[in-house]
C-alpha angles and dihedrals in degrees: 000000000000090000091051091051091049091050090049098044097046101042113126094249093053093051090047090051092050092050090048092052092049093048090044091054092051091045090052091054091051092050091047089053092048091051097042099037104033114017103035095049088054091048089048090051091051094051095048114298094292127149098243097210089057093063108117144136119232109228096200094066096247124118121241124183095218139014088246090059092050092049091048089054090048090238119162109247139189102221102198094157092060091044093053090048092051091046090052088051089055094048093051093047091047092049094048092048089050090053093047093050091046091053093044091053089054092051096043112103112252109235112245111234111259117240109262113233120210109234102168142039137189122259106240091218105046100011092231120148112255134168116277091239094054117120093185129038112247091209105046097013092229116156112247125214119225090249096061111144116256116229095211093238112155127205 
């Protein structure tokens, strides 16, 4: 059982997946920082010098100056500023992943088509498909000459 686990855990695909998850996590933190520290302050400036993540609606009818005040008062809030920020995070990550995959598909070697080998031919008497090496048809039992035409069927 230990050997099976070792084979599973250290296969190339599993290690590649682990590296991808780690890099993806770090990449997500970078994108979150870009959104929260660079993009959202600019958006907040454009909509009236507001800290974008502090945009919320208090659901208990009372007014709070900041989201921090509402949370301290245990008020239910609708945090649309944080949602928009998180959604923008997602859009940027999805767009960057799209671009990376698009570029990788360009760089990936296109597989050359394998030569197709003919493995069957038609019996000239009954037109059934038979192996190329056959000297007698298994359907009509006719003897086949070595020069029997090949049908081009591929299996």
